[in-house]
C-alpha positions as CSV (number, residue, x, y, z in Angstrom):
1,M,-28.7,-10.8,25.6
2,L,-28.0,-7.0,26.2
3,T,-31.9,-6.3,27.1
4,A,-31.6,-9.1,29.6
5,V,-28.7,-7.7,31.2
6,R,-30.4,-4.3,31.3
7,I,-33.5,-5.6,33.0
8,V,-31.5,-7.2,35.8
9,C,-29.4,-4.3,36.2
10,R,-32.6,-1.7,36.5
11,E,-35.0,-4.0,38.2
12,C,-32.7,-6.6,40.4
13,L,-30.1,-4.6,41.3
14,P,-30.5,-1.8,43.9
15,T,-30.2,1.6,43.6
16,G,-29.9,3.4,46.3
17,G,-30.0,1.0,49.8
18,G,-26.2,-0.9,48.6
19,N,-24.2,-2.1,46.0
20,L,-23.8,-5.7,45.1
21,P,-20.3,-5.6,43.2
22,H,-19.8,-9.3,42.7
23,V,-23.1,-9.4,41.1
24,A,-22.4,-6.5,38.5
25,R,-18.4,-8.7,38.1
26,L,-20.3,-11.6,37.3
27,L,-22.3,-9.9,34.8
28,D,-19.0,-8.6,33.7
29,A,-17.4,-11.8,33.1
30,F,-20.5,-13.1,31.8
31,L,-20.7,-10.7,28.9
32,D,-16.8,-10.4,28.7
33,E,-16.1,-11.7,25.2
34,F,-12.9,-9.9,24.1
35,S,-10.5,-8.8,27.2
36,D,-9.2,-12.4,26.8
37,T,-7.7,-11.0,23.2
38,L,-7.8,-7.4,23.2
39,T,-4.7,-5.5,24.3
40,L,-4.7,-2.4,25.4
41,A,-4.0,-0.4,22.7
42,R,-6.5,-2.1,20.4
43,G,-9.0,-1.4,23.1
44,Y,-8.1,2.2,23.2
45,L,-8.6,2.3,19.4
46,I,-11.7,0.6,18.9
47,S,-13.6,2.4,21.8
48,D,-12.1,6.0,20.1
49,G,-10.1,6.2,23.7
50,N,-12.1,5.1,26.6
51,L,-10.3,5.3,29.6
52,R,-12.5,3.5,31.5
53,L,-12.3,0.4,29.0
54,L,-8.5,0.4,29.3
55,Q,-8.8,0.4,33.3
56,Y,-11.0,-2.3,32.8
57,L,-8.9,-4.3,30.7
58,A,-5.9,-3.6,32.8
59,A,-8.1,-4.7,36.2
60,R,-8.6,-8.0,34.5
61,E,-5.1,-8.7,33.4
62,H,-4.0,-12.1,34.9
63,P,-1.6,-11.4,37.5
64,T,1.4,-13.7,35.6
65,I,1.4,-11.7,32.1
66,D,5.0,-11.1,30.3
67,P,6.1,-8.4,32.0
68,I,8.2,-7.5,28.3
69,L,4.5,-7.9,26.7
70,R,2.9,-5.7,29.3
71,Q,5.6,-3.0,28.9
72,W,5.0,-3.4,24.7
73,A,1.4,-3.1,24.9
74,F,1.4,0.3,27.8
75,N,3.8,1.8,25.5
76,D,1.8,1.3,22.0
77,V,-1.4,2.8,23.9
78,V,0.5,5.5,25.3
79,G,1.5,6.1,21.7
80,S,-2.3,6.5,20.8
81,A,-3.0,8.6,23.4
82,A,-0.3,11.2,22.9
83,A,-0.7,10.7,19.5
84,K,-4.8,12.0,20.2
85,G,-3.6,14.9,23.4
86,D,-5.8,12.7,25.8
87,L,-3.9,13.3,28.9
88,E,-6.1,12.1,31.3
89,T,-5.5,8.6,29.6
90,L,-1.5,9.3,29.5
91,Q,-1.9,10.7,33.3
92,W,-3.1,7.6,34.4
93,L,-1.3,5.3,32.1
94,L,2.2,6.9,33.2
95,E,1.1,7.1,37.1
96,S,-1.1,4.2,37.8
97,Y,-0.4,1.4,35.1
98,L,3.3,1.3,34.6
99,P,4.9,4.1,36.6
100,D,8.5,3.0,35.8
101,E,8.5,1.8,32.4
102,F,10.3,3.8,29.5
103,L,8.1,5.7,27.2
104,T,9.1,4.6,23.5
105,K,6.8,6.6,21.3
106,A,4.9,9.4,23.9
107,V,7.3,12.4,23.0
108,A,6.9,11.2,19.2
109,E,3.2,10.9,18.7
110,A,2.7,13.8,21.0
111,A,4.8,16.3,18.7
112,S,3.1,14.9,15.3
113,G,-0.2,15.4,16.7
114,G,0.9,18.9,17.8
115,H,0.2,18.5,21.4
116,M,1.7,21.1,23.2
117,H,0.2,20.7,26.2
118,V,0.7,16.9,26.5
119,I,4.5,18.0,25.3
120,E,4.9,20.4,28.3
121,W,3.5,17.6,30.6
122,L,6.1,15.1,29.5
123,W,8.9,17.6,29.6
124,A,7.8,18.9,33.0
125,N,6.9,15.6,34.9
126,Y,8.7,12.3,32.8
127,R,12.3,14.3,31.1
128,I,13.9,11.3,32.3
129,R,11.7,8.3,31.1
130,G,11.2,9.0,27.1
131,Y,12.8,9.8,23.9
132,W,14.0,13.5,24.0
133,G,16.3,14.7,21.0
134,S,15.2,11.8,18.6
135,T,12.2,12.1,16.3
136,E,10.1,14.6,17.8
137,M,10.8,17.7,16.0
138,G,10.9,15.8,12.4
139,R,7.4,14.9,13.2
140,A,6.4,18.1,14.2
141,V,8.0,19.3,10.9
142,Q,6.9,16.7,9.0
143,N,3.1,18.0,10.0
144,T,3.7,21.8,10.0
145,H,3.4,21.9,13.9
146,L,5.7,25.3,13.9
147,A,4.7,26.1,17.5
148,V,6.0,23.0,18.3
149,V,9.1,23.1,16.5
150,E,10.4,26.4,18.1
151,W,9.6,25.2,21.5
152,L,11.5,22.3,21.1
153,E,14.3,24.0,19.5
154,S,14.4,26.7,22.7
155,H,14.3,23.5,24.8
156,V,15.9,20.2,23.0
157,A,18.4,19.9,20.3
158,P,18.2,16.6,18.4
159,R,21.1,14.4,19.5
160,P,23.9,14.0,17.1
161,E,22.3,10.4,16.0
162,S,19.1,12.2,15.1
163,A,20.4,15.1,13.5
164,M,20.3,13.6,9.8
165,Q,16.7,12.5,10.3
166,V,15.7,15.9,11.4
167,M,17.4,17.3,8.6
168,E,16.1,15.1,6.2
169,D,11.9,16.1,7.2
170,A,13.0,19.3,7.0
171,V,14.3,19.4,3.7
172,C,11.5,17.1,2.6
173,F,8.9,18.6,4.0
174,G,10.2,22.5,2.7
175,D,11.0,23.8,6.2
176,L,14.1,26.6,5.4
177,A,13.5,27.5,9.0
178,T,14.5,24.7,10.3
179,L,17.3,23.3,7.9
180,Q,19.0,26.7,8.5
181,W,18.7,26.2,12.7
182,M,20.3,22.5,12.0
183,I,23.0,23.7,10.1
184,E,24.2,26.3,12.5
185,R,24.2,23.5,15.1
186,F,25.3,20.1,12.8
187,D,27.7,19.2,10.4
188,L,25.2,17.8,7.4
189,D,25.6,16.3,4.1
190,M,24.6,19.2,2.3
191,N,24.9,17.3,-1.2
192,W,22.1,14.7,0.6
193,A,19.7,17.6,1.5
194,L,20.2,18.7,-2.3
195,D,19.3,15.1,-3.3
196,L,16.2,15.0,-1.0
197,A,15.4,18.5,-1.5
198,C,15.4,17.8,-5.4
199,G,13.3,14.3,-5.1
200,A,10.7,15.7,-3.1
201,N,9.8,18.5,-5.8
202,Q,10.9,21.4,-2.8
203,W,12.9,23.5,-5.6
204,D,12.8,26.6,-3.4
205,L,14.7,24.9,-0.7
206,A,16.9,23.5,-3.4
207,C,17.9,26.6,-4.8
208,W,18.3,27.9,-1.3
209,I,20.6,24.8,-0.9
210,L,22.3,25.1,-4.3
211,N,23.2,29.0,-3.4
212,N,24.2,29.3,0.3
213,C,25.8,26.0,1.0
214,E,29.1,24.5,0.1
215,L,28.6,21.3,-2.1
216,E,30.9,19.2,-3.8
217,A,29.9,17.6,-6.9
218,S,31.1,13.4,-7.9
219,P,33.4,13.6,-10.8
220,E,31.6,10.6,-11.8
221,V,28.1,12.2,-11.5
222,P,28.4,16.0,-11.7
223,Y,24.6,16.4,-10.1
224,T,23.1,14.6,-13.1
225,I,20.4,12.6,-11.2
226,Q,19.4,16.4,-9.4
227,I,19.5,18.3,-13.4
228,Q,17.4,15.4,-14.5
229,Q,14.9,15.9,-11.9
230,A,14.7,20.1,-12.5
231,V,14.5,19.1,-16.1
232,R,11.4,16.6,-15.6
233,D,10.0,19.8,-13.5
234,G,10.7,22.5,-15.8
235,K,12.6,24.4,-12.9
236,L,14.5,26.8,-14.9
237,E,15.7,28.5,-12.1
238,F,17.3,25.9,-10.8
239,L,19.1,24.7,-13.9
240,R,20.6,28.5,-14.2
241,S,21.5,28.4,-10.9
242,A,23.5,25.0,-11.4
243,S,24.9,26.0,-14.6
244,S,26.1,29.4,-13.8
245,L,27.7,27.6,-10.7
246,K,29.2,24.9,-12.4
247,K,27.7,22.7,-10.7
248,W,26.8,21.2,-13.7
249,T,28.6,21.4,-17.4
250,P,26.8,19.8,-20.2
251,K,29.8,19.4,-22.3
252,E,30.9,17.1,-19.3
253,D,27.7,15.2,-18.8
254,V,27.5,11.9,-20.6
255,S,23.7,11.9,-20.3
256,A,23.0,15.6,-21.5
257,F,22.0,14.3,-24.6
258,R,18.7,13.1,-22.3
259,M,17.4,16.2,-21.5
260,I,15.7,17.5,-24.3
261,P,13.7,14.4,-24.8
262,L,12.6,14.7,-20.9
263,A,11.8,18.5,-20.9
264,A,9.8,17.8,-24.1
265,S,8.1,14.7,-22.9
266,C,7.1,16.7,-20.0
267,G,5.9,19.5,-22.2
268,H,8.5,22.6,-20.9
269,L,8.9,24.5,-23.9
270,E,11.3,26.6,-22.2
271,V,13.5,23.8,-20.5
272,V,13.9,22.8,-24.1
273,K,14.7,26.1,-25.2
274,W,17.2,26.8,-22.8
275,L,19.0,23.5,-22.7
276,H,19.6,23.8,-26.8
277,E,20.6,27.3,-26.9
278,D,22.2,28.4,-23.8
279,C,23.6,24.9,-23.1
280,D,24.2,24.3,-26.7
281,I,22.5,20.7,-26.7
282,N,22.2,19.7,-30.0
283,C,21.8,15.8,-29.9
284,A,18.0,14.7,-28.9
285,G,17.6,11.2,-29.1
286,D,14.0,10.6,-29.9
287,V,13.1,14.3,-28.5
288,D,10.4,14.2,-31.4
289,V,8.7,10.8,-30.5
290,S,8.4,12.2,-26.3
291,A,7.0,15.6,-28.1
292,A,4.3,13.7,-29.8
293,R,3.7,11.1,-27.3
294,G,2.6,13.8,-25.0
295,G,1.0,15.9,-27.2
296,H,3.2,18.8,-27.0
297,L,2.6,20.5,-30.6
298,E,4.5,23.9,-29.8
299,I,7.8,21.8,-28.4
300,L,7.3,19.6,-31.7
301,K,6.8,23.0,-33.7
302,Y,10.5,24.3,-32.1
303,L,12.4,20.7,-32.8
304,Y,11.1,21.1,-36.6
305,E,12.0,24.8,-37.0
306,K,15.8,23.5,-35.1
307,Q,16.1,20.6,-37.2
308,L,16.0,18.7,-33.6
309,V,14.1,15.9,-35.0
310,S,15.8,12.2,-34.4
311,G,14.2,10.2,-37.0
312,S,13.4,7.5,-34.6
313,K,11.7,4.3,-36.6
314,Q,9.0,4.8,-34.3
315,S,6.0,6.6,-36.1
316,L,5.5,10.5,-34.7
317,M,2.0,9.9,-36.0
318,D,1.4,6.4,-34.8
319,E,2.6,7.8,-31.0
320,A,0.0,10.8,-31.8
321,A,-2.7,8.8,-32.6
322,R,-2.5,6.7,-29.9
323,S,-2.7,9.0,-27.3
324,G,-5.3,10.9,-28.9
325,F,-3.8,14.3,-30.1
326,L,-5.4,15.0,-33.5
327,D,-3.8,18.1,-33.8
328,I,-0.4,16.6,-34.1
329,V,-1.2,14.4,-36.2
330,Q,-2.8,17.1,-38.4
331,W,0.3,19.4,-37.5
332,L,2.6,16.3,-39.2
333,H,0.0,15.6,-41.8
334,A,0.5,19.1,-43.4
335,H,4.1,19.8,-42.3
336,S,6.0,16.8,-42.5
337,D,6.8,13.8,-44.3
338,E,5.9,11.8,-41.4
339,T,4.0,8.3,-42.4
340,C,2.0,6.6,-39.9
341,T,1.2,2.6,-40.0
342,K,-1.6,0.8,-39.6
343,N,-1.0,1.0,-35.7
344,A,-2.1,4.3,-35.7
345,M,-5.7,3.4,-36.2
346,D,-5.7,0.5,-34.4
347,W,-4.0,2.2,-31.4
348,A,-6.2,5.0,-31.6
349,A,-9.5,2.7,-31.6
350,E,-8.2,0.7,-29.1
351,C,-8.0,4.0,-26.8
352,G,-11.5,5.4,-27.8
353,H,-10.1,8.1,-30.1
354,L,-13.0,8.0,-32.4
355,E,-12.1,11.6,-33.8
356,V,-8.4,10.4,-34.7
357,V,-10.0,6.7,-36.4
358,Q,-12.3,9.0,-38.5
359,W,-9.9,11.7,-39.8
360,L,-7.0,9.1,-40.3
361,H,-9.9,7.0,-42.5
362,E,-10.4,10.1,-44.4
363,N,-7.0,11.9,-45.2
364,R,-4.4,9.0,-44.7
365,S,-4.4,5.3,-47.0
366,E,-2.6,3.2,-44.2
367,G,-5.8,1.8,-42.7
368,C,-5.9,-0.8,-40.0
369,T,-6.0,-4.3,-38.8
370,S,-8.7,-6.1,-37.2
371,A,-7.1,-5.8,-34.2
372,A,-8.9,-2.0,-34.3
373,M,-12.4,-3.5,-33.2
374,H,-11.3,-6.2,-30.9
375,L,-9.5,-4.0,-29.2
376,A,-11.9,-1.2,-29.1
377,V,-14.4,-4.1,-28.1
378,A,-12.4,-4.9,-25.5
379,N,-12.0,-1.7,-23.7
380,G,-15.9,-0.7,-23.8
381,H,-15.8,1.6,-26.7
382,M,-18.8,1.0,-28.7
383,A,-19.2,4.3,-30.4
384,V,-15.7,3.4,-32.2
385,V,-16.9,-0.4,-32.5
386,K,-19.9,0.6,-34.7
387,W,-18.2,3.1,-36.7
388,L,-15.2,1.0,-37.7
389,H,-18.3,-1.7,-38.6
390,A,-19.9,1.2,-40.6
391,N,-17.3,2.5,-42.5
392,R,-14.1,-0.2,-42.9
393,S,-14.1,-4.2,-43.8
394,E,-11.1,-5.1,-41.8
395,G,-13.5,-6.7,-38.9
396,C,-12.7,-8.5,-35.7
397,Q,-11.2,-11.5,-34.6
398,D,-12.1,-15.0,-33.3
399,L,-12.1,-14.0,-29.9
400,T,-13.8,-10.6,-29.6
401,L,-16.9,-11.6,-28.4
402,S,-15.2,-13.7,-25.5
403,V,-13.4,-10.5,-24.3
404,A,-16.4,-8.3,-24.1
405,A,-18.2,-11.4,-22.6
406,E,-15.1,-11.5,-20.0
407,H,-15.0,-7.8,-19.5
408,G,-19.3,-7.9,-18.7
409,R,-20.1,-6.0,-21.6
410,L,-23.4,-7.6,-22.5
411,E,-24.4,-4.4,-24.6
412,L,-21.2,-5.2,-27.0
413,V,-21.4,-9.1,-26.7
414,Q,-25.5,-8.8,-28.1
415,W,-24.1,-6.3,-30.8
416,L,-21.5,-8.1,-32.1
417,Y,-23.8,-11.6,-32.0
418,D,-26.6,-9.6,-34.1
419,N,-24.2,-7.5,-36.1
420,V,-21.0,-8.6,-36.9
421,H,-20.7,-12.6,-39.0
422,H,-18.1,-14.0,-37.9
423,D,-17.7,-17.7,-36.2
424,F,-16.4,-16.2,-33.2
425,Y,-15.0,-18.4,-30.2
426,A,-15.3,-18.2,-27.1
427,P,-14.1,-21.1,-24.8
428,Q,-13.7,-19.2,-21.5
429,A,-16.3,-16.6,-21.9
430,M,-18.9,-18.4,-19.7
431,N,-16.0,-19.1,-17.2
432,A,-14.3,-15.4,-16.9
433,A,-18.0,-13.6,-17.0
434,A,-19.0,-16.4,-14.1
435,T,-15.8,-15.9,-12.0
436,R,-16.4,-12.0,-12.2
437,G,-20.2,-12.1,-10.8
438,Y,-21.3,-11.0,-14.9
439,L,-24.8,-12.9,-14.4
440,D,-26.4,-11.4,-17.6
441,V,-23.4,-12.5,-19.3
442,V,-23.5,-15.6,-18.6
443,Q,-27.3,-16.3,-19.0
444,W,-27.0,-14.4,-22.5
445,L,-24.0,-16.9,-23.5
446,H,-26.2,-20.1,-21.8
447,E,-29.0,-19.1,-24.1
448,N,-27.0,-18.1,-27.6
449,R,-23.9,-19.9,-27.6
450,S,-22.4,-23.2,-27.3
451,D,-19.3,-22.9,-26.2
452,G,-20.3,-23.7,-22.7
453,C,-18.3,-23.7,-19.4
454,T,-16.5,-25.4,-16.9
455,V,-16.3,-25.9,-13.3
456,D,-14.2,-23.1,-13.4
457,A,-17.1,-21.0,-13.8
458,M,-18.6,-21.9,-10.3
459,D,-15.5,-22.2,-8.5
460,G,-14.8,-18.6,-9.3
461,A,-18.1,-17.3,-8.5
462,A,-17.9,-18.8,-5.2
463,G,-14.5,-17.8,-4.6
464,N,-15.3,-13.9,-5.5
465,G,-19.0,-14.1,-3.6
466,H,-21.2,-14.0,-6.5
467,L,-23.9,-15.7,-5.2
468,G,-26.5,-15.2,-7.8
469,V,-24.4,-16.5,-10.1
470,V,-23.3,-19.7,-8.0
471,K,-27.2,-20.2,-7.7
472,W,-28.1,-19.8,-11.3
473,L,-25.2,-22.2,-12.6
474,H,-26.4,-24.9,-10.5
475,E,-29.9,-24.4,-11.8
476,N,-29.4,-24.1,-15.3
477,R,-25.9,-25.6,-15.9
478,N,-24.6,-29.2,-15.2
479,E,-20.7,-28.6,-14.9
480,G,-20.8,-28.1,-11.3
481,C,-18.1,-27.3,-9.0
482,T,-14.8,-28.6,-7.5
483,R,-13.6,-28.1,-3.8
484,S,-12.0,-25.1,-5.1
485,A,-15.5,-23.6,-4.7
486,M,-16.0,-23.6,-0.8
487,D,-12.0,-23.5,-0.2
488,K,-12.2,-20.6,-1.9
489,A,-15.3,-18.8,-0.8
490,A,-14.4,-19.9,2.7
491,A,-10.9,-18.3,2.7
492,N,-12.2,-15.0,1.3
493,G,-14.7,-14.1,4.0
494,H,-17.9,-15.6,2.0
495,L,-19.5,-17.7,4.9
496,E,-23.2,-16.9,2.6
497,I,-21.7,-19.4,-0.4
498,V,-19.8,-21.1,2.0
499,Q,-22.9,-22.5,4.1
500,W,-25.2,-22.3,-0.1
501,L,-22.5,-25.0,-1.4
502,H,-22.5,-27.1,2.2
503,E,-26.4,-27.7,1.6
504,N,-26.9,-27.7,-1.9
505,R,-23.9,-29.1,-3.6
506,H,-21.7,-32.3,-2.4
507,E,-18.1,-31.6,-3.2
508,G,-17.2,-30.3,-0.1
509,C,-14.2,-28.6,0.7
510,S,-10.2,-29.1,1.7
511,V,-8.4,-28.3,4.8
512,K,-7.6,-25.1,2.2
513,A,-10.8,-23.4,3.6
514,M,-10.3,-23.5,7.3
515,D,-6.7,-22.6,6.3
516,G,-7.8,-20.1,4.4
517,A,-10.2,-18.3,7.0
518,A,-7.5,-18.7,9.2
519,D,-5.0,-16.5,7.3
520,H,-7.0,-13.9,6.5
521,G,-8.7,-13.9,10.7
522,D,-12.1,-14.6,10.3
523,L,-12.7,-16.8,13.3
524,K,-16.2,-16.8,12.3
525,M,-15.6,-18.8,9.6
526,V,-13.3,-21.1,10.7
527,K,-16.0,-21.8,13.8
528,W,-18.6,-22.2,11.1
529,L,-16.6,-25.1,9.3
530,H,-15.3,-26.7,12.7
531,E,-18.8,-27.0,13.9
532,N,-20.4,-28.1,10.6
533,R,-17.5,-29.7,7.9
534,S,-15.1,-32.6,9.0
535,E,-12.0,-31.7,6.8
536,G,-10.2,-29.7,9.6
537,C,-7.5,-27.8,8.8
538,S,-3.6,-28.2,8.8
539,K,-0.7,-27.0,10.9
540,R,-1.0,-23.6,8.2
541,A,-3.7,-22.7,9.6
542,M,-2.3,-21.4,13.1
543,N,0.5,-20.4,11.4
544,Y,-0.9,-17.8,9.0
545,A,-2.9,-16.5,11.7
546,A,0.2,-15.9,13.9
547,L,1.8,-14.5,10.5
548,H,-1.0,-11.8,10.5
549,S,-1.5,-11.1,14.1
550,H,-4.7,-12.9,14.6
551,L,-4.4,-14.0,17.9
552,K,-8.3,-15.0,18.8
553,V,-8.0,-17.0,15.4
554,V,-4.6,-18.5,17.2
555,K,-6.1,-18.8,20.2
556,W,-9.4,-20.7,19.2
557,L,-7.3,-23.0,17.3
558,C,-5.2,-23.8,19.8
559,R,-8.1,-25.0,22.3
560,N,-10.5,-26.2,19.9
561,R,-8.3,-28.5,16.9
562,S,-5.5,-30.4,17.4
563,E,-3.7,-29.5,14.6
564,G,-1.7,-27.7,16.1
565,C,1.4,-25.3,14.1
566,T,5.3,-25.9,13.2
567,S,8.0,-23.2,14.8
568,D,7.1,-21.3,11.6
569,A,4.0,-19.4,13.9
570,I,6.3,-18.1,16.7
571,Q,9.2,-17.2,14.0
572,G,6.2,-15.3,11.8
573,A,5.1,-13.6,14.8
574,I,8.8,-12.5,16.0
575,R,9.3,-11.7,12.6
576,M,6.5,-9.4,12.3
577,G,6.4,-7.7,15.7
578,H,3.6,-9.4,17.2
579,L,4.6,-10.0,20.8
580,D,1.3,-10.8,22.0
581,V,0.8,-13.6,19.3
582,A,4.5,-15.1,20.1
583,V,4.5,-14.8,23.9
584,F,0.8,-16.8,23.3
585,L,2.6,-19.4,21.5
586,H,5.2,-19.9,24.0
587,A,3.5,-20.8,26.8
588,E,0.9,-22.8,25.2
589,R,2.7,-24.7,22.0
590,P,5.7,-26.8,23.0
591,E,6.6,-26.7,19.2
592,S,7.2,-23.3,19.8
593,R,9.7,-23.3,22.6
594,R,12.6,-23.7,20.4
595,F,13.0,-23.4,16.7
596,E,15.9,-23.5,13.9
597,V,16.0,-19.6,11.8
598,K,15.3,-20.1,8.6
599,L,14.9,-17.0,7.8
600,S,16.6,-14.0,9.8
601,L,15.0,-12.3,12.3
602,L,14.9,-8.6,12.4
603,L,13.9,-7.3,15.5
604,E,12.4,-3.8,15.2
605,R,11.3,-2.6,18.5
606,I,13.2,-3.0,22.3
607,E,10.2,-5.1,24.0
608,V,10.7,-7.8,20.9
609,A,13.9,-7.8,21.1
610,E,14.2,-7.9,24.8
611,W,11.8,-11.2,24.9
612,V,14.0,-12.9,22.5
613,L,16.5,-12.4,24.1
614,E,15.3,-13.7,27.2
615,H,13.7,-16.9,25.9
616,F,15.7,-17.5,22.8
617,P,19.2,-16.4,23.9
618,Q,21.2,-18.6,21.0
619,E,18.4,-17.3,18.3
620,F,19.0,-13.9,19.3
621,K,22.7,-14.0,18.3
622,T,21.4,-14.4,14.7
623,C,19.2,-12.2,14.5
624,D,19.0,-8.8,12.9
625,W,18.1,-5.7,14.3
626,N,17.1,-2.3,12.9
627,A,15.8,0.5,15.5
628,E,14.2,3.8,13.5
629,S,16.4,6.5,12.8
630,G,17.3,8.2,15.9
631,D,15.7,5.7,18.4
632,W,19.0,5.8,20.4
633,Y,17.4,3.6,23.7
634,F,17.0,0.6,21.5
635,G,20.2,1.0,19.7
636,D,22.6,1.6,22.9
637,W,20.6,-1.6,24.4
638,M,21.4,-4.2,21.5
639,E,25.2,-2.6,21.6
640,R,25.0,-3.9,25.5
641,M,23.6,-7.0,24.4
642,N,25.7,-7.7,21.4
643,Q,29.0,-6.7,23.7
644,M,27.3,-8.9,26.5
645,L,27.1,-11.6,24.4
646,A,30.4,-11.4,22.9
647,D,32.0,-11.7,25.9
């Protein structure tokens, strides 16, 4: 097709003695299969910022396009161009496409990308058309664009309602200079700032806040959360500062007993020592279990030296063996009265710790159970399996071979069958292996076992795209499949399998096939099912496509199928912010022109809120709205609208 068009353009259209624009336009229209469903923002993204494509799409916009939809698409593409630093496209959009529209994304996206030339251009030419003093400083902080931050500090301060968000960004990204600048200008909640700094692992900044800001500890929870985070991260400087400033007093903290186990589990020996020796914390909970499980031998030795062991019912040796810490197992064996259980060898085998298994076998008497080999097989630890078989007598379990087959471990399956004399039970082995695409295992089970399979084998293989398995089962087994095979294959995008089942099997499919394909936006699959099968779809097809913003599918179903949709379609589109889908449904589907709100609609963009208010004023009253932090324009608009509706 494209080759033919190239020949026409090269050989038939004049190049020097004139022009035939009407012919060129006809060729464009003939080839154009995308502009009907391609928004400006989507076109900009897929073309890597091609301005000519945007101009083409704009020229082909229908003259009656919904003006709010146009604003919605405009702000999306403006945001993308600003994020890219594409000043040429921004100039065209703001000067030619929509010269008067308020800019909801431009400033923040330009700041996020560090594009100073765009910020300065917007400030010089469109200062009153965009968000200034909103989230742009925080976005620059997030991406460490210090020059942009400094420029913003000298030109536009954050609005009061945006101050907390900027502070949060400065704290979470460790920008002390911006935080100090904000503190000088706004009354900020520094307790919240400290919480954020600790949670974001910004410990240098947390120490600065602790030592330089006025803080008020809650009598009920005196900085317990921050102290626990510092203990977890081993931040001794912060802990000492909090203690010396009386921000945390262990004797007044009912959760202090949790601190040493937390430090021990994370391997912070110096923190453990400080908590015990400087803070006089002796109640240690299951601290020894934490140390053993984490492999922290030096901490374990210290705990025994200071007699801080807990006497837990959990076996330390079991926990160390599970984690593969042979040095701890050996130390406990030599220096304590600790014992282990059969769990030690079972768990070590499960996790593939052969050296631990061997040491326990040679030095301990507890042994293991049949779970040791079973779990080792399940996790593919062949060396452990062979060693257990050669050196232990517990054997394995009835389902061990089945577990190996289900996980595609053919070598283990063959080895178990040849070497372990056990009456294995494997009723689901072939089903599971087929579903997961392990054809070699399926073939081996077919040749060596009598358990067989069910229709679940081909159904599962088809659903997961394993055509080779499907074909082999068809040719070598007689269980067949059900309609679920094609349903699942269609829903998961496996067209080749759907076509093969259509040509070689008789089970067919159900409406779930097209419904599922529509849900995933697979228009090619939807069209094939429409042209080759008679089952059709249900109203859920368009509902699902609308919910997930598959506008091409929604339009095609509307124009080619008769099932339609329910009001759930437009509600889902509105709820997810897919305004282009909502506008189309409202224009084309009668069932989308009124609805009863089943779930609260949360409006998160001003354009969506404006459109809902215009077309569904009664339903608008029941909607919730959530403006992004610093989105003062949307917030002001919602307050005005709510007041208007109340009056």
